[in-house]
Biopython code that builds the backbone (N, CA, C, O; Angstrom):
import numpy as np
from Bio.PDB.StructureBuilder import StructureBuilder

atoms = [
    (1, "MET", "N", (254.833, 284.856, 141.912)),
    (1, "MET", "CA", (256.062, 284.081, 141.323)),
    (1, "MET", "C", (255.248, 283.160, 140.326)),
    (1, "MET", "O", (255.596, 283.256, 139.149)),
    (2, "LEU", "N", (254.259, 282.318, 140.603)),
    (2, "LEU", "CA", (253.610, 281.569, 139.602)),
    (2, "LEU", "C", (252.908, 282.475, 138.662)),
    (2, "LEU", "O", (252.616, 281.960, 137.583)),
    (3, "ARG", "N", (252.561, 283.766, 138.849)),
    (3, "ARG", "CA", (252.042, 284.734, 137.632)),
    (3, "ARG", "C", (252.940, 284.730, 136.703)),
    (3, "ARG", "O", (252.648, 284.417, 135.549)),
    (4, "VAL", "N", (254.127, 285.064, 137.057)),
    (4, "VAL", "CA", (255.345, 285.491, 136.199)),
    (4, "VAL", "C", (255.438, 284.098, 135.475)),
    (4, "VAL", "O", (255.722, 284.270, 134.290)),
    (5, "VAL", "N", (255.299, 282.860, 135.785)),
    (5, "VAL", "CA", (255.544, 281.800, 135.485)),
    (5, "VAL", "C", (254.578, 281.734, 134.105)),
    (5, "VAL", "O", (254.919, 281.565, 132.934)),
    (6, "PHE", "N", (253.423, 281.907, 134.612)),
    (6, "PHE", "CA", (252.143, 281.858, 133.599)),
    (6, "PHE", "C", (251.941, 283.020, 132.579)),
    (6, "PHE", "O", (250.931, 283.017, 131.874)),
    (7, "SER", "N", (252.898, 284.042, 132.475)),
    (7, "SER", "CA", (252.945, 285.484, 131.949)),
    (7, "SER", "C", (254.235, 284.906, 130.974)),
    (7, "SER", "O", (254.131, 285.338, 129.826)),
    (8, "LEU", "N", (255.122, 284.249, 131.129)),
    (8, "LEU", "CA", (256.105, 283.932, 130.182)),
    (8, "LEU", "C", (255.565, 282.788, 129.226)),
    (8, "LEU", "O", (254.842, 281.839, 129.530)),
    (9, "GLY", "N", (256.191, 283.177, 127.783)),
    (9, "GLY", "CA", (256.286, 282.122, 127.180)),
    (9, "GLY", "C", (255.099, 282.039, 125.997)),
    (9, "GLY", "O", (254.377, 283.034, 126.065)),
    (10, "ILE", "N", (254.787, 281.297, 125.144)),
    (10, "ILE", "CA", (254.009, 281.283, 124.345)),
    (10, "ILE", "C", (252.272, 280.838, 124.669)),
    (10, "ILE", "O", (252.134, 279.703, 125.127)),
    (11, "GLU", "N", (251.193, 281.526, 124.490)),
    (11, "GLU", "CA", (249.658, 280.914, 124.948)),
    (11, "GLU", "C", (249.856, 279.397, 124.892)),
    (11, "GLU", "O", (249.440, 278.752, 125.855)),
    (12, "ASP", "N", (250.347, 278.859, 124.044)),
    (12, "ASP", "CA", (250.176, 277.045, 124.468)),
    (12, "ASP", "C", (250.782, 276.588, 125.679)),
    (12, "ASP", "O", (250.241, 275.786, 126.440)),
    (13, "GLU", "N", (251.956, 277.123, 125.860)),
    (13, "GLU", "CA", (252.539, 277.224, 126.776)),
    (13, "GLU", "C", (252.019, 276.995, 128.084)),
    (13, "GLU", "O", (252.025, 276.000, 128.808)),
    (14, "ARG", "N", (251.432, 278.498, 128.256)),
    (14, "ARG", "CA", (250.766, 278.836, 129.617)),
    (14, "ARG", "C", (249.688, 278.169, 129.374)),
    (14, "ARG", "O", (249.336, 277.553, 130.379)),
    (15, "THR", "N", (248.700, 277.949, 128.085)),
    (15, "THR", "CA", (247.773, 277.444, 129.012)),
    (15, "THR", "C", (247.802, 275.854, 129.134)),
    (15, "THR", "O", (246.771, 275.342, 129.571)),
    (16, "LEU", "N", (249.012, 274.892, 128.751)),
    (16, "LEU", "CA", (249.543, 274.047, 129.432)),
    (16, "LEU", "C", (249.795, 273.838, 130.679)),
    (16, "LEU", "O", (249.477, 272.824, 131.299)),
    (17, "LEU", "N", (250.471, 274.938, 131.179)),
    (17, "LEU", "CA", (250.818, 274.804, 132.365)),
    (17, "LEU", "C", (249.635, 275.307, 133.457)),
    (17, "LEU", "O", (249.608, 274.664, 134.506)),
    (18, "ARG", "N", (248.657, 276.394, 133.309)),
    (18, "ARG", "CA", (247.552, 276.078, 133.633)),
    (18, "ARG", "C", (246.642, 275.053, 133.882)),
    (18, "ARG", "O", (246.117, 274.861, 134.979)),
    (19, "ALA", "N", (246.422, 274.298, 132.739)),
    (19, "ALA", "CA", (245.643, 273.029, 132.767)),
    (19, "ALA", "C", (246.514, 271.819, 133.915)),
    (19, "ALA", "O", (246.060, 271.071, 134.782)),
    (20, "ARG", "N", (247.728, 272.034, 133.494)),
    (20, "ARG", "CA", (248.679, 270.923, 134.424)),
    (20, "ARG", "C", (248.426, 271.291, 136.083)),
    (20, "ARG", "O", (248.360, 270.420, 136.951)),
    (21, "PHE", "N", (248.312, 272.611, 136.314)),
    (21, "PHE", "CA", (248.386, 272.914, 137.812)),
    (21, "PHE", "C", (247.231, 272.455, 138.115)),
    (21, "PHE", "O", (247.175, 271.606, 139.004)),
    (22, "ARG", "N", (245.842, 272.962, 137.362)),
    (22, "ARG", "CA", (244.787, 272.837, 137.668)),
    (22, "ARG", "C", (244.506, 271.116, 138.261)),
    (22, "ARG", "O", (244.216, 270.771, 139.406)),
    (23, "GLU", "N", (244.703, 270.282, 137.083)),
    (23, "GLU", "CA", (244.757, 268.851, 136.652)),
    (23, "GLU", "C", (245.543, 268.226, 138.268)),
    (23, "GLU", "O", (245.091, 267.247, 138.861)),
    (24, "GLN", "N", (246.785, 269.045, 138.769)),
    (24, "GLN", "CA", (247.371, 267.992, 139.375)),
    (24, "GLN", "C", (247.551, 268.370, 140.708)),
    (24, "GLN", "O", (248.152, 267.648, 141.503)),
    (25, "VAL", "N", (246.879, 269.891, 141.126)),
    (25, "VAL", "CA", (246.802, 270.370, 142.481)),
    (25, "VAL", "C", (245.526, 270.937, 142.948)),
    (25, "VAL", "O", (245.117, 270.844, 144.105)),
    (26, "THR", "N", (245.010, 271.442, 142.123)),
    (26, "THR", "CA", (243.885, 272.267, 142.397)),
    (26, "THR", "C", (242.209, 271.055, 142.530)),
    (26, "THR", "O", (241.416, 271.015, 143.471)),
    (27, "ASP", "N", (242.176, 270.258, 141.262)),
    (27, "ASP", "CA", (241.187, 269.489, 141.035)),
    (27, "ASP", "C", (241.562, 268.239, 142.129)),
    (27, "ASP", "O", (240.557, 267.588, 142.415)),
    (28, "ARG", "N", (242.294, 267.966, 142.522)),
    (28, "ARG", "CA", (242.720, 266.720, 143.306)),
    (28, "ARG", "C", (242.283, 267.368, 144.816)),
    (28, "ARG", "O", (241.586, 266.708, 145.587)),
    (29, "LEU", "N", (242.696, 268.529, 145.107)),
    (29, "LEU", "CA", (242.657, 269.052, 146.675)),
    (29, "LEU", "C", (240.864, 269.374, 146.797)),
    (29, "LEU", "O", (240.266, 269.339, 147.873)),
    (30, "ALA", "N", (240.175, 269.697, 145.397)),
    (30, "ALA", "CA", (238.862, 269.894, 145.405)),
    (30, "ALA", "C", (238.281, 268.459, 145.797)),
    (30, "ALA", "O", (237.443, 268.449, 146.699)),
    (31, "ALA", "N", (238.573, 267.481, 145.323)),
    (31, "ALA", "CA", (238.075, 266.100, 145.385)),
    (31, "ALA", "C", (238.201, 265.468, 146.692)),
    (31, "ALA", "O", (237.543, 264.532, 147.146)),
    (32, "ALA", "N", (239.244, 266.189, 147.274)),
    (32, "ALA", "CA", (239.462, 265.961, 148.693)),
    (32, "ALA", "C", (238.464, 266.807, 149.854)),
    (32, "ALA", "O", (238.422, 266.312, 150.980)),
    (33, "LEU", "N", (237.799, 267.861, 149.632)),
    (33, "LEU", "CA", (237.332, 268.657, 150.467)),
    (33, "LEU", "C", (235.425, 268.288, 150.039)),
    (33, "LEU", "O", (234.692, 268.217, 149.052)),
    (34, "THR", "N", (235.367, 268.155, 151.467)),
    (34, "THR", "CA", (233.427, 268.316, 151.461)),
    (34, "THR", "C", (232.782, 269.701, 151.482)),
    (34, "THR", "O", (233.426, 270.730, 151.688)),
    (35, "GLY", "N", (231.751, 269.667, 151.304)),
    (35, "GLY", "CA", (230.789, 270.954, 151.197)),
    (35, "GLY", "C", (230.723, 271.698, 149.957)),
    (35, "GLY", "O", (231.266, 271.333, 148.914)),
    (36, "PRO", "N", (229.862, 273.028, 150.142)),
    (36, "PRO", "CA", (229.576, 273.430, 149.111)),
    (36, "PRO", "C", (231.131, 274.353, 148.653)),
    (36, "PRO", "O", (232.103, 274.598, 149.369)),
    (37, "ASP", "N", (230.925, 274.654, 147.436)),
    (37, "ASP", "CA", (232.410, 275.261, 146.588)),
    (37, "ASP", "C", (233.548, 274.807, 146.728)),
    (37, "ASP", "O", (234.521, 275.508, 147.008)),
    (38, "ALA", "N", (233.581, 273.459, 146.535)),
    (38, "ALA", "CA", (234.494, 272.878, 146.753)),
    (38, "ALA", "C", (236.089, 273.210, 146.017)),
    (38, "ALA", "O", (237.228, 273.301, 146.475)),
    (39, "GLN", "N", (235.396, 273.348, 144.442)),
    (39, "GLN", "CA", (236.419, 273.910, 143.466)),
    (39, "GLN", "C", (237.107, 275.230, 143.570)),
    (39, "GLN", "O", (238.264, 275.509, 143.255)),
    (40, "LEU", "N", (235.902, 276.208, 144.219)),
    (40, "LEU", "CA", (236.450, 277.464, 144.579)),
    (40, "LEU", "C", (237.414, 277.294, 145.639)),
    (40, "LEU", "O", (238.573, 277.662, 145.443)),
    (41, "ARG", "N", (236.999, 276.671, 146.971)),
    (41, "ARG", "CA", (237.858, 276.808, 148.328)),
    (41, "ARG", "C", (238.917, 275.896, 147.639)),
    (41, "ARG", "O", (239.750, 275.797, 148.541)),
    (42, "ALA", "N", (239.364, 275.214, 146.656)),
    (42, "ALA", "CA", (240.408, 274.505, 146.484)),
    (42, "ALA", "C", (241.645, 275.492, 145.823)),
    (42, "ALA", "O", (242.817, 275.578, 146.190)),
    (43, "GLU", "N", (241.035, 276.109, 144.858)),
    (43, "GLU", "CA", (241.859, 277.335, 144.086)),
    (43, "GLU", "C", (242.182, 278.258, 145.355)),
    (43, "GLU", "O", (243.399, 278.405, 145.462)),
    (44, "LEU", "N", (241.549, 278.834, 146.215)),
    (44, "LEU", "CA", (241.590, 279.763, 147.340)),
    (44, "LEU", "C", (242.805, 279.313, 148.037)),
    (44, "LEU", "O", (243.824, 279.984, 148.200)),
    (45, "ILE", "N", (242.543, 277.828, 148.521)),
    (45, "ILE", "CA", (243.922, 277.118, 149.192)),
    (45, "ILE", "C", (245.126, 277.547, 148.340)),
    (45, "ILE", "O", (245.814, 278.476, 148.761)),
    (46, "ALA", "N", (245.368, 277.090, 147.449)),
    (46, "ALA", "CA", (246.275, 276.994, 146.633)),
    (46, "ALA", "C", (247.113, 278.468, 146.624)),
    (46, "ALA", "O", (248.294, 278.755, 146.820)),
    (47, "GLY", "N", (245.808, 279.317, 146.273)),
    (47, "GLY", "CA", (246.432, 280.656, 146.253)),
    (47, "GLY", "C", (247.135, 280.931, 147.477)),
    (47, "GLY", "O", (248.186, 281.569, 147.408)),
    (48, "GLN", "N", (246.680, 280.520, 148.637)),
    (48, "GLN", "CA", (247.015, 281.012, 149.831)),
    (48, "GLN", "C", (248.438, 280.711, 150.365)),
    (48, "GLN", "O", (249.178, 281.383, 151.083)),
    (49, "LEU", "N", (248.642, 279.108, 149.611)),
    (49, "LEU", "CA", (250.051, 278.314, 149.925)),
    (49, "LEU", "C", (250.963, 278.891, 149.011)),
    (49, "LEU", "O", (252.118, 278.914, 149.436)),
    (50, "LEU", "N", (250.748, 279.471, 147.631)),
    (50, "LEU", "CA", (251.682, 279.504, 146.694)),
    (50, "LEU", "C", (252.153, 281.128, 147.173)),
    (50, "LEU", "O", (253.294, 281.545, 146.978)),
    (51, "GLY", "N", (250.988, 282.004, 147.875)),
    (51, "GLY", "CA", (251.462, 283.381, 148.146)),
    (51, "GLY", "C", (252.250, 283.028, 149.582)),
    (51, "GLY", "O", (253.348, 283.552, 149.769)),
    (52, "LEU", "N", (251.708, 282.175, 150.550)),
    (52, "LEU", "CA", (252.924, 282.193, 151.254)),
    (52, "LEU", "C", (254.351, 281.826, 150.880)),
    (52, "LEU", "O", (255.333, 282.428, 151.314)),
    (53, "GLY", "N", (254.393, 280.845, 150.085)),
    (53, "GLY", "CA", (255.732, 280.366, 149.483)),
    (53, "GLY", "C", (256.275, 281.707, 148.833)),
    (53, "GLY", "O", (257.476, 281.970, 148.892)),
    (54, "ALA", "N", (255.418, 282.503, 148.248)),
    (54, "ALA", "CA", (256.317, 283.611, 147.343)),
    (54, "ALA", "C", (256.962, 284.594, 148.345)),
    (54, "ALA", "O", (258.125, 284.996, 148.354)),
    (55, "THR", "N", (255.872, 284.913, 149.253)),
    (55, "THR", "CA", (256.421, 285.560, 150.572)),
    (55, "THR", "C", (257.778, 285.117, 151.221)),
    (55, "THR", "O", (258.785, 285.825, 151.193)),
    (56, "LEU", "N", (257.723, 284.126, 151.691)),
    (56, "LEU", "CA", (258.976, 283.560, 152.494)),
    (56, "LEU", "C", (259.924, 283.539, 151.629)),
    (56, "LEU", "O", (261.043, 283.435, 152.131)),
    (57, "SER", "N", (259.865, 283.621, 150.150)),
    (57, "SER", "CA", (261.070, 283.525, 149.265)),
    (57, "SER", "C", (261.452, 285.002, 149.239)),
    (57, "SER", "O", (262.410, 285.495, 149.834)),
    (58, "LEU", "N", (260.601, 285.617, 148.495)),
    (58, "LEU", "CA", (260.673, 287.219, 148.390)),
    (58, "LEU", "C", (261.669, 288.012, 149.483)),
    (58, "LEU", "O", (262.666, 288.717, 149.328)),
    (59, "HIS", "N", (260.983, 287.595, 150.566)),
    (59, "HIS", "CA", (261.469, 288.210, 151.899)),
    (59, "HIS", "C", (262.983, 287.840, 152.787)),
    (59, "HIS", "O", (263.496, 288.368, 153.773)),
    (60, "ARG", "N", (263.398, 286.658, 151.900)),
    (60, "ARG", "CA", (264.471, 286.059, 152.483)),
    (60, "ARG", "C", (265.671, 287.012, 152.106)),
    (60, "ARG", "O", (265.636, 287.916, 151.271)),
    (61, "PRO", "N", (266.804, 286.605, 152.938)),
    (61, "PRO", "CA", (267.186, 286.157, 154.020)),
    (61, "PRO", "C", (266.653, 286.875, 155.411)),
    (61, "PRO", "O", (266.802, 286.251, 156.461)),
    (62, "ASP", "N", (266.125, 287.989, 155.425)),
    (62, "ASP", "CA", (266.494, 288.941, 156.247)),
    (62, "ASP", "C", (264.452, 289.473, 156.453)),
    (62, "ASP", "O", (264.182, 290.566, 156.951)),
    (63, "GLY", "N", (263.644, 288.782, 156.120)),
    (63, "GLY", "CA", (262.340, 288.984, 156.591)),
    (63, "GLY", "C", (261.854, 288.520, 157.255)),
    (63, "GLY", "O", (262.224, 287.357, 157.410)),
    (64, "ALA", "N", (260.739, 288.979, 158.115)),
    (64, "ALA", "CA", (260.285, 288.881, 159.040)),
    (64, "ALA", "C", (259.742, 286.963, 159.095)),
    (64, "ALA", "O", (259.389, 286.367, 160.113)),
    (65, "GLY", "N", (259.803, 286.604, 158.226)),
    (65, "GLY", "CA", (258.998, 284.833, 158.104)),
    (65, "GLY", "C", (260.408, 284.384, 158.517)),
    (65, "GLY", "O", (260.352, 283.335, 159.158)),
    (66, "SER", "N", (261.758, 284.891, 158.333)),
    (66, "SER", "CA", (262.673, 284.300, 158.352)),
    (66, "SER", "C", (263.249, 284.179, 159.973)),
    (66, "SER", "O", (264.183, 283.429, 160.257)),
    (67, "HIS", "N", (262.705, 284.840, 160.754)),
    (67, "HIS", "CA", (263.021, 285.142, 162.447)),
    (67, "HIS", "C", (261.849, 284.271, 163.218)),
    (67, "HIS", "O", (261.864, 284.003, 164.420)),
    (68, "ALA", "N", (260.769, 283.863, 162.217)),
    (68, "ALA", "CA", (259.793, 283.029, 162.968)),
    (68, "ALA", "C", (259.909, 281.609, 162.784)),
    (68, "ALA", "O", (260.426, 281.097, 161.791)),
    (69, "THR", "N", (259.289, 280.814, 164.010)),
    (69, "THR", "CA", (259.462, 279.333, 163.871)),
    (69, "THR", "C", (258.478, 278.911, 162.837)),
    (69, "THR", "O", (257.398, 279.497, 162.752)),
    (70, "ALA", "N", (258.780, 277.965, 162.076)),
    (70, "ALA", "CA", (257.777, 277.164, 161.670)),
    (70, "ALA", "C", (256.064, 277.402, 162.230)),
    (70, "ALA", "O", (255.168, 277.874, 161.531)),
    (71, "GLU", "N", (255.918, 276.894, 163.781)),
    (71, "GLU", "CA", (255.290, 276.579, 164.649)),
    (71, "GLU", "C", (254.388, 278.006, 164.564)),
    (71, "GLU", "O", (253.157, 278.007, 164.564)),
    (72, "ARG", "N", (255.146, 279.107, 164.499)),
    (72, "ARG", "CA", (254.605, 280.331, 165.092)),
    (72, "ARG", "C", (254.245, 280.783, 163.349)),
    (72, "ARG", "O", (253.295, 281.566, 163.387)),
    (73, "LEU", "N", (254.544, 280.621, 162.365)),
    (73, "LEU", "CA", (254.354, 280.680, 161.091)),
    (73, "LEU", "C", (252.748, 280.229, 160.928)),
    (73, "LEU", "O", (251.825, 280.958, 160.566)),
    (74, "ALA", "N", (252.674, 278.527, 161.378)),
    (74, "ALA", "CA", (251.545, 277.896, 161.380)),
    (74, "ALA", "C", (250.544, 278.549, 161.897)),
    (74, "ALA", "O", (249.557, 278.979, 161.300)),
    (75, "ASP", "N", (250.798, 278.627, 163.029)),
    (75, "ASP", "CA", (249.532, 279.149, 164.318)),
    (75, "ASP", "C", (248.983, 280.747, 163.568)),
    (75, "ASP", "O", (247.870, 281.213, 163.810)),
    (76, "LEU", "N", (249.946, 281.389, 162.693)),
    (76, "LEU", "CA", (248.958, 282.758, 162.180)),
    (76, "LEU", "C", (248.509, 282.197, 160.957)),
    (76, "LEU", "O", (247.515, 282.782, 160.529)),
    (77, "TYR", "N", (248.908, 281.258, 160.250)),
    (77, "TYR", "CA", (248.657, 280.951, 158.833)),
    (77, "TYR", "C", (247.351, 280.279, 158.765)),
    (77, "TYR", "O", (246.419, 280.451, 157.978)),
    (78, "ALA", "N", (247.511, 279.308, 159.967)),
    (78, "ALA", "CA", (246.301, 278.014, 159.705)),
    (78, "ALA", "C", (244.805, 278.406, 159.693)),
    (78, "ALA", "O", (244.065, 277.999, 158.797)),
    (79, "PRO", "N", (244.408, 279.123, 160.598)),
    (79, "PRO", "CA", (243.041, 279.512, 160.783)),
    (79, "PRO", "C", (242.502, 279.867, 159.457)),
    (79, "PRO", "O", (241.546, 279.289, 158.940)),
    (80, "GLY", "N", (243.160, 280.847, 158.928)),
    (80, "GLY", "CA", (242.667, 281.210, 157.443)),
    (80, "GLY", "C", (242.474, 279.725, 156.596)),
    (80, "GLY", "O", (241.389, 279.381, 156.127)),
    (81, "LEU", "N", (243.563, 279.022, 156.507)),
    (81, "LEU", "CA", (243.562, 277.842, 155.444)),
    (81, "LEU", "C", (242.530, 277.121, 156.059)),
    (81, "LEU", "O", (241.765, 276.828, 155.141)),
    (82, "GLN", "N", (242.002, 276.583, 157.329)),
    (82, "GLN", "CA", (241.391, 275.478, 157.577)),
    (82, "GLN", "C", (240.213, 276.277, 158.037)),
    (82, "GLN", "O", (239.675, 275.691, 158.977)),
    (83, "ARG", "N", (239.586, 277.442, 157.715)),
    (83, "ARG", "CA", (238.254, 277.802, 157.189)),
    (83, "ARG", "C", (238.402, 277.783, 155.863)),
    (83, "ARG", "O", (237.229, 277.842, 155.495)),
    (84, "LEU", "N", (239.146, 277.735, 154.766)),
    (84, "LEU", "CA", (238.764, 277.242, 153.532)),
    (84, "LEU", "C", (238.710, 275.958, 153.264)),
    (84, "LEU", "O", (238.174, 275.664, 152.195)),
    (85, "ILE", "N", (239.281, 274.738, 154.208)),
    (85, "ILE", "CA", (239.356, 273.342, 154.091)),
    (85, "ILE", "C", (238.077, 273.223, 154.419)),
    (85, "ILE", "O", (237.239, 272.770, 153.639)),
    (86, "ASP", "N", (237.773, 273.697, 155.833)),
    (86, "ASP", "CA", (236.036, 273.285, 156.631)),
    (86, "ASP", "C", (234.909, 273.876, 155.408)),
    (86, "ASP", "O", (233.977, 273.128, 155.111)),
    (87, "GLY", "N", (235.002, 274.959, 154.857)),
    (87, "GLY", "CA", (233.839, 275.221, 154.213)),
    (87, "GLY", "C", (233.099, 276.365, 154.932)),
    (87, "GLY", "O", (231.956, 276.694, 154.617)),
    (88, "ALA", "N", (233.979, 277.095, 156.152)),
    (88, "ALA", "CA", (232.833, 277.504, 157.400)),
    (88, "ALA", "C", (232.762, 279.179, 156.752)),
    (88, "ALA", "O", (232.037, 280.018, 157.286)),
]
sb = StructureBuilder()
sb.init_structure("model")
sb.init_model(0)
sb.init_chain("A")
sb.init_seg("    ")
for serial, (resi, resn, name, xyz) in enumerate(atoms, 1):
    if name == "N":
        sb.init_residue(resn, " ", resi, " ")
    sb.init_atom(name, np.array(xyz, "f"), 0.0, 1.0, " ", f" {name:<3s}", serial, name[0])
structure = sb.get_structure()
């Protein structure tokens, strides 16, 4: 979904959207991370979360995610995110 947003409009608008997202989300997350490759890990974390949101939205109301509890989704999704957060 985010890719669609970034692909619409004139180049200046796309550039501004990317810069604002990087500034407000990715750079702030990178600043909170410790260890190597903080910027890369922040970008991957943002991508994981955007992907989860898109997946849950696209497969609603009858997708598998709509039948899972928030706890089950977290149990399945959190280990990958935690690995990126920890930098392991």
